[in-house]
N, C-alpha and C positions, 0 to 999 in steps of 0.2 A: 581038871583044869590045872594048867601049869601056872607057875608064879607070874610069868610075863602076861598071860591072858587075864589072870586074876587082878593084877595091878591095873591093866587097861580098863577092866570093868568097874573097879572101885573108882578110878579117876574119872571115868565118864559119868558115873553117878554123882560124885562130889562136885565136879565142874558144873554139872547141870543144876544140882541142888543149890550150891553156894555161889557159883561163879568161879571162873579160873583163878582170879586174884585171891579170893577168900579161902580157897581150898589149899591148904599147905601140904608140903611134902611129908611132914611128921604125921599129919592126920591121914594121909593116903596110905602110908606104910603101916601105921597102927591098924587101920581098918582092914587092910589087906593081910595083916599078920606077917609081914616081912620086914626086913631091915632096910635102912637107907642105902647101905652099899648094894643091896639086891636091886633096888630101883635104879641106882646109878649105873650098875652093871648093864642092865637091859636098855636104859633110855638115855643115860648121861646126865640128864637134868630134868627139872619139871617141864621145861619147854620141849625137850626131846620126847617126853612122855606125851605131851599135847600133840606134837607133830606125828608121832606113831599112831595115836588115836584118830587123828584126822585123815591120815593116809589110809588106814584100815577101811574106814567107811566111805570117804570120798572116792577111793578107787572103784568101789562097788557101784555107787551112784553114777559116777562119770562113765563107766563102761556101759551101764544100762541105758543112760541117757544118750550116749553116742549111737547105740543101736536104735533107739526109739526116734532120734532126730533124723534118721535117713528119710529124705523126702523123695517120694516116687510119683509125684504128679497129683496126689490127693491131699490137699492141705487139712481139711477137717479130719481125715483119718489119721494123719500124722500128729495133729494137735491132740487128738484123743489118746493116741498111743503114748505121747510124751507125758500127758497129764496122768494117765494110769501108772506110768512108770514112777513118777515122783510120789504119787499117792501110795502106791504099794510099798515103796521104800520107806516112806514115813511111817506107815503102819507097822512095818516090821522093825523099825529102828526109831521108835518114838523118842527115847531119851536122847539119842544122838541128834536127831533132827531138832529137837528143842534147844540143845546146847549150841549147835552150829548156827542156828538162826539168831540166838542171843549174841553170839560172837560176831556175826556178820554185821550186826547193827550196833556194836560197841564203839567206843571212841576210836577214831581213825589211827591214833597213835598207840593204841593199846596192843599188847602182845597177842591177845586172842584175835583181834581184827587183822593184824598183820599175818597171823598164822593161817587164817582162813581165806585171805584175799585172793591168792592165786588159784585156789580151788574154785572159788565162786566166779572168777574171771573165765576159767576154763569151761564151766557149765554154761555161762552166758555166751561164750564163743561158739559152742555147739548149737545153741538156739539161733544165734545170729546167722550162722552158715545155713541152717535149715530155712530161715526166712529169706536169705539172699537167693537160694535156689528156687524158692516158692515165688519170688517176685518175677521170675521169668515167665510164670503162668499168670500172674496177677500184677498188671502194670501199675496199679494204684499203690502197690507196696514198695516200689523201687526206692532205694536209698533210705529206707526206714528200718532196716533190719536190727540195728542196735536198740532203737527205741522199742520195737516190737519184742525183742528178746527180753529186755528188762521188764516190760509190762506183763508179758506172758508169765514169766517166772514169778512176778509179784502176785499175780492172780492165783497161781498155784499155791504159792506160800501163804496167801491169805486163807485159802481153803484149809491148808494144813494147820494153820494157826487156830482156826475155828475148831478143827478136829481135836487138836491137842488141849485147847483151853475151854471149849464149850460143849464138846461131846457130839458134834455133828458127825454123820457117817461119811466116810470117803468111799462112796459106792458108785454105781453106774450113773445114778441121778446127779451126784455131785460132779462127776467127770463131765457129763453133758452140760451142766449148768456153767461150769468154769469155762469150758470150751466155747459155749454159746455167748457167754458174757464177753469173752475176749473177741470173738469173731464179729460181733456187732460193731466194734470199733474199727477193725481192719478192712472190712468190706464196704464201709460207707465212704 
């Protein structure tokens, strides 16, 4: 593992364990066994380090979500595929998912919230587009795509939170349950 990747991994763990604000540059470089100039060479600043970390992981989930959100006329199938995508990503990237969720719900003026905001907006936009396309087949869904996107991602993240904090399994049964729970509301 090279220095850059090592610093990213150490930062991810410290930002998740302590919070972004509490994890200092000195602690990151000492834990990574590098110097401050090395960190600054690669990332420019602590915020640059956070931005690189977010880009690395959000690029992956955004690409996967974009593929999963492709609506082809079968909404339950699409919702299942999207749920599986997020669940699989969270299982493979538990530490990142925990960190980004905490940042997403941090104070709106905080650096972590500001850093994650555009990424979360982009994910919601993908879901909104999916629901907009689905509304052509389901008339009762018209003009509700923003609300549906936010609610659906909220259900997905609730299950992931239970997985991260309570040890439930993100398996086929959980996928079915999440999609079913969400679908009850939109089809009524």
